[in-house]
PyMOL Python script that loads the backbone (N, CA, C, O; Angstrom):
from pymol import cmd

cmd.read_pdbstr("""\
ATOM      1  N   MET A   1     -23.001  30.950  58.638  1.00  0.00           N
ATOM      2  CA  MET A   1     -22.733  32.490  58.073  1.00  0.00           C
ATOM      3  C   MET A   1     -21.176  33.018  58.279  1.00  0.00           C
ATOM      4  O   MET A   1     -20.241  33.084  57.481  1.00  0.00           O
ATOM      5  N   GLU A   2     -21.288  33.371  59.705  1.00  0.00           N
ATOM      6  CA  GLU A   2     -20.247  33.379  60.064  1.00  0.00           C
ATOM      7  C   GLU A   2     -18.953  32.935  59.373  1.00  0.00           C
ATOM      8  O   GLU A   2     -18.236  33.542  58.578  1.00  0.00           O
ATOM      9  N   LYS A   3     -18.866  31.847  59.839  1.00  0.00           N
ATOM     10  CA  LYS A   3     -17.446  31.081  58.337  1.00  0.00           C
ATOM     11  C   LYS A   3     -17.403  31.254  57.357  1.00  0.00           C
ATOM     12  O   LYS A   3     -16.327  31.176  56.764  1.00  0.00           O
ATOM     13  N   THR A   4     -18.669  31.601  56.668  1.00  0.00           N
ATOM     14  CA  THR A   4     -18.474  31.578  55.181  1.00  0.00           C
ATOM     15  C   THR A   4     -18.115  33.014  54.930  1.00  0.00           C
ATOM     16  O   THR A   4     -17.497  33.289  53.901  1.00  0.00           O
ATOM     17  N   THR A   5     -18.492  34.068  55.889  1.00  0.00           N
ATOM     18  CA  THR A   5     -18.163  35.185  55.811  1.00  0.00           C
ATOM     19  C   THR A   5     -16.909  35.619  55.883  1.00  0.00           C
ATOM     20  O   THR A   5     -16.447  36.668  55.433  1.00  0.00           O
ATOM     21  N   SER A   6     -16.178  34.450  56.686  1.00  0.00           N
ATOM     22  CA  SER A   6     -14.395  34.495  57.221  1.00  0.00           C
ATOM     23  C   SER A   6     -13.735  34.157  55.946  1.00  0.00           C
ATOM     24  O   SER A   6     -12.570  34.455  55.682  1.00  0.00           O
ATOM     25  N   LYS A   7     -14.586  33.482  55.127  1.00  0.00           N
ATOM     26  CA  LYS A   7     -13.470  32.775  53.665  1.00  0.00           C
ATOM     27  C   LYS A   7     -13.577  33.896  52.862  1.00  0.00           C
ATOM     28  O   LYS A   7     -12.669  34.303  52.137  1.00  0.00           O
ATOM     29  N   LYS A   8     -14.885  34.503  52.998  1.00  0.00           N
ATOM     30  CA  LYS A   8     -15.263  35.031  51.500  1.00  0.00           C
ATOM     31  C   LYS A   8     -14.154  36.397  51.952  1.00  0.00           C
ATOM     32  O   LYS A   8     -13.664  36.980  50.985  1.00  0.00           O
ATOM     33  N   SER A   9     -13.823  36.823  53.114  1.00  0.00           N
ATOM     34  CA  SER A   9     -12.775  38.193  53.463  1.00  0.00           C
ATOM     35  C   SER A   9     -11.528  37.422  53.350  1.00  0.00           C
ATOM     36  O   SER A   9     -10.575  38.091  52.950  1.00  0.00           O
ATOM     37  N   GLY A  10     -11.327  36.362  53.564  1.00  0.00           N
ATOM     38  CA  GLY A  10     -10.103  36.176  53.566  1.00  0.00           C
ATOM     39  C   GLY A  10      -9.695  36.182  51.809  1.00  0.00           C
ATOM     40  O   GLY A  10      -8.777  36.727  51.196  1.00  0.00           O
ATOM     41  N   ASN A  11     -10.961  35.217  51.314  1.00  0.00           N
ATOM     42  CA  ASN A  11     -10.124  35.472  49.767  1.00  0.00           C
ATOM     43  C   ASN A  11     -10.296  36.911  49.076  1.00  0.00           C
ATOM     44  O   ASN A  11      -9.402  37.284  48.316  1.00  0.00           O
ATOM     45  N   PHE A  12     -11.221  37.596  49.269  1.00  0.00           N
ATOM     46  CA  PHE A  12     -10.747  39.094  49.218  1.00  0.00           C
ATOM     47  C   PHE A  12      -9.619  39.611  49.282  1.00  0.00           C
ATOM     48  O   PHE A  12      -9.091  40.134  48.300  1.00  0.00           O
ATOM     49  N   VAL A  13      -9.097  39.551  50.393  1.00  0.00           N
ATOM     50  CA  VAL A  13      -8.179  40.304  51.134  1.00  0.00           C
ATOM     51  C   VAL A  13      -6.828  39.495  50.135  1.00  0.00           C
ATOM     52  O   VAL A  13      -5.940  40.203  49.659  1.00  0.00           O
ATOM     53  N   SER A  14      -6.833  38.175  49.946  1.00  0.00           N
ATOM     54  CA  SER A  14      -5.504  37.131  48.988  1.00  0.00           C
ATOM     55  C   SER A  14      -5.836  38.161  47.835  1.00  0.00           C
ATOM     56  O   SER A  14      -5.027  39.028  47.502  1.00  0.00           O
ATOM     57  N   ALA A  15      -6.978  38.023  47.295  1.00  0.00           N
ATOM     58  CA  ALA A  15      -6.959  38.607  45.790  1.00  0.00           C
ATOM     59  C   ALA A  15      -6.502  40.208  45.544  1.00  0.00           C
ATOM     60  O   ALA A  15      -5.838  40.610  44.589  1.00  0.00           O
ATOM     61  N   THR A  16      -7.126  41.162  46.853  1.00  0.00           N
ATOM     62  CA  THR A  16      -6.398  42.456  46.886  1.00  0.00           C
ATOM     63  C   THR A  16      -4.876  42.480  46.967  1.00  0.00           C
ATOM     64  O   THR A  16      -4.157  42.959  46.090  1.00  0.00           O
ATOM     65  N   VAL A  17      -4.436  41.904  48.131  1.00  0.00           N
ATOM     66  CA  VAL A  17      -2.704  41.512  47.615  1.00  0.00           C
ATOM     67  C   VAL A  17      -2.443  40.846  46.695  1.00  0.00           C
ATOM     68  O   VAL A  17      -1.263  40.494  46.699  1.00  0.00           O
ATOM     69  N   GLY A  18      -2.905  40.565  46.035  1.00  0.00           N
ATOM     70  CA  GLY A  18      -2.119  39.989  44.825  1.00  0.00           C
ATOM     71  C   GLY A  18      -2.320  40.985  43.932  1.00  0.00           C
ATOM     72  O   GLY A  18      -1.592  41.125  42.949  1.00  0.00           O
ATOM     73  N   SER A  19      -3.052  41.549  44.128  1.00  0.00           N
ATOM     74  CA  SER A  19      -4.130  42.649  42.949  1.00  0.00           C
ATOM     75  C   SER A  19      -2.787  43.964  42.770  1.00  0.00           C
ATOM     76  O   SER A  19      -2.098  44.499  41.900  1.00  0.00           O
ATOM     77  N   ARG A  20      -2.989  43.985  44.007  1.00  0.00           N
ATOM     78  CA  ARG A  20      -1.721  45.278  44.656  1.00  0.00           C
ATOM     79  C   ARG A  20      -0.371  44.687  44.009  1.00  0.00           C
ATOM     80  O   ARG A  20       0.207  45.417  43.203  1.00  0.00           O
ATOM     81  N   ASN A  21       0.190  43.401  44.301  1.00  0.00           N
ATOM     82  CA  ASN A  21       1.431  42.786  43.640  1.00  0.00           C
ATOM     83  C   ASN A  21       2.005  42.959  42.363  1.00  0.00           C
ATOM     84  O   ASN A  21       3.173  43.103  42.003  1.00  0.00           O
ATOM     85  N   HIS A  22       0.504  42.896  41.516  1.00  0.00           N
ATOM     86  CA  HIS A  22       0.365  42.846  40.082  1.00  0.00           C
ATOM     87  C   HIS A  22       0.266  44.396  39.655  1.00  0.00           C
ATOM     88  O   HIS A  22       0.747  44.762  38.583  1.00  0.00           O
ATOM     89  N   TYR A  23      -0.259  45.132  40.372  1.00  0.00           N
ATOM     90  CA  TYR A  23      -0.569  46.580  39.778  1.00  0.00           C
ATOM     91  C   TYR A  23       0.292  47.541  41.085  1.00  0.00           C
ATOM     92  O   TYR A  23      -0.283  47.700  42.161  1.00  0.00           O
ATOM     93  N   PRO A  24       1.131  47.897  40.943  1.00  0.00           N
ATOM     94  CA  PRO A  24       2.004  48.476  42.284  1.00  0.00           C
ATOM     95  C   PRO A  24       1.670  49.807  42.324  1.00  0.00           C
ATOM     96  O   PRO A  24       2.027  50.517  43.264  1.00  0.00           O
ATOM     97  N   LYS A  25       0.640  50.463  40.857  1.00  0.00           N
ATOM     98  CA  LYS A  25       0.296  51.906  41.212  1.00  0.00           C
ATOM     99  C   LYS A  25      -0.734  51.725  42.279  1.00  0.00           C
ATOM    100  O   LYS A  25      -0.755  52.365  43.331  1.00  0.00           O
ATOM    101  N   GLY A  26      -1.565  50.823  41.934  1.00  0.00           N
ATOM    102  CA  GLY A  26      -2.559  51.030  42.717  1.00  0.00           C
ATOM    103  C   GLY A  26      -3.953  50.830  41.905  1.00  0.00           C
ATOM    104  O   GLY A  26      -4.773  51.744  41.818  1.00  0.00           O
ATOM    105  N   LYS A  27      -4.164  49.418  41.260  1.00  0.00           N
ATOM    106  CA  LYS A  27      -5.521  49.930  40.329  1.00  0.00           C
ATOM    107  C   LYS A  27      -6.911  50.226  41.063  1.00  0.00           C
ATOM    108  O   LYS A  27      -7.353  49.691  42.079  1.00  0.00           O
ATOM    109  N   ALA A  28      -7.417  51.121  40.352  1.00  0.00           N
ATOM    110  CA  ALA A  28      -8.921  51.220  41.331  1.00  0.00           C
ATOM    111  C   ALA A  28      -9.796  50.327  41.707  1.00  0.00           C
ATOM    112  O   ALA A  28     -10.480  49.925  40.765  1.00  0.00           O
ATOM    113  N   ASP A  29     -10.012  49.911  42.612  1.00  0.00           N
ATOM    114  CA  ASP A  29     -10.978  49.297  42.939  1.00  0.00           C
ATOM    115  C   ASP A  29     -12.543  49.210  43.149  1.00  0.00           C
ATOM    116  O   ASP A  29     -13.052  48.173  43.573  1.00  0.00           O
TER     117      ASP A  29
END
""", "prot")
cmd.dss("prot")
cmd.show_as("cartoon", "prot")
cmd.util.cbc("prot")
cmd.orient("prot")
Protein backbone atom coordinates (compact mmCIF):
# COMPACT_ATOMS: atom_id res chain seq x y z
CA MET A 1 0.00 0.00 0.00
CA GLU A 2 2.72 2.47 1.00
CA LYS A 3 4.67 1.92 -2.23
CA THR A 4 1.56 2.44 -4.34
CA THR A 5 0.73 5.63 -2.47
CA SER A 6 4.27 6.90 -2.97
CA LYS A 7 4.05 6.28 -6.71
CA LYS A 8 0.67 8.02 -6.91
CA SER A 9 2.02 10.97 -4.92
CA GLY A 10 5.05 11.18 -7.19
CA ASN A 11 2.85 11.14 -10.29
CA PHE A 12 0.55 13.73 -8.77
CA VAL A 13 3.49 16.01 -7.96
CA SER A 14 4.92 15.58 -11.46
CA ALA A 15 1.53 16.35 -13.00
CA THR A 16 1.16 19.39 -10.77
CA VAL A 17 4.61 20.70 -11.70
CA GLY A 18 3.88 20.13 -15.38
CA SER A 19 0.56 21.94 -15.06
CA ARG A 20 2.29 24.86 -13.36
CA ASN A 21 4.76 25.05 -16.24
CA HIS A 22 1.91 25.06 -18.76
CA TYR A 23 -0.24 27.38 -16.67
CA PRO A 24 2.07 30.01 -15.10
CA LYS A 25 -0.98 31.94 -13.87
CA GLY A 26 -1.86 28.99 -11.64
CA LYS A 27 -4.91 27.13 -12.86
CA ALA A 28 -7.42 26.37 -10.12
CA ASP A 29 -6.82 22.86 -8.85
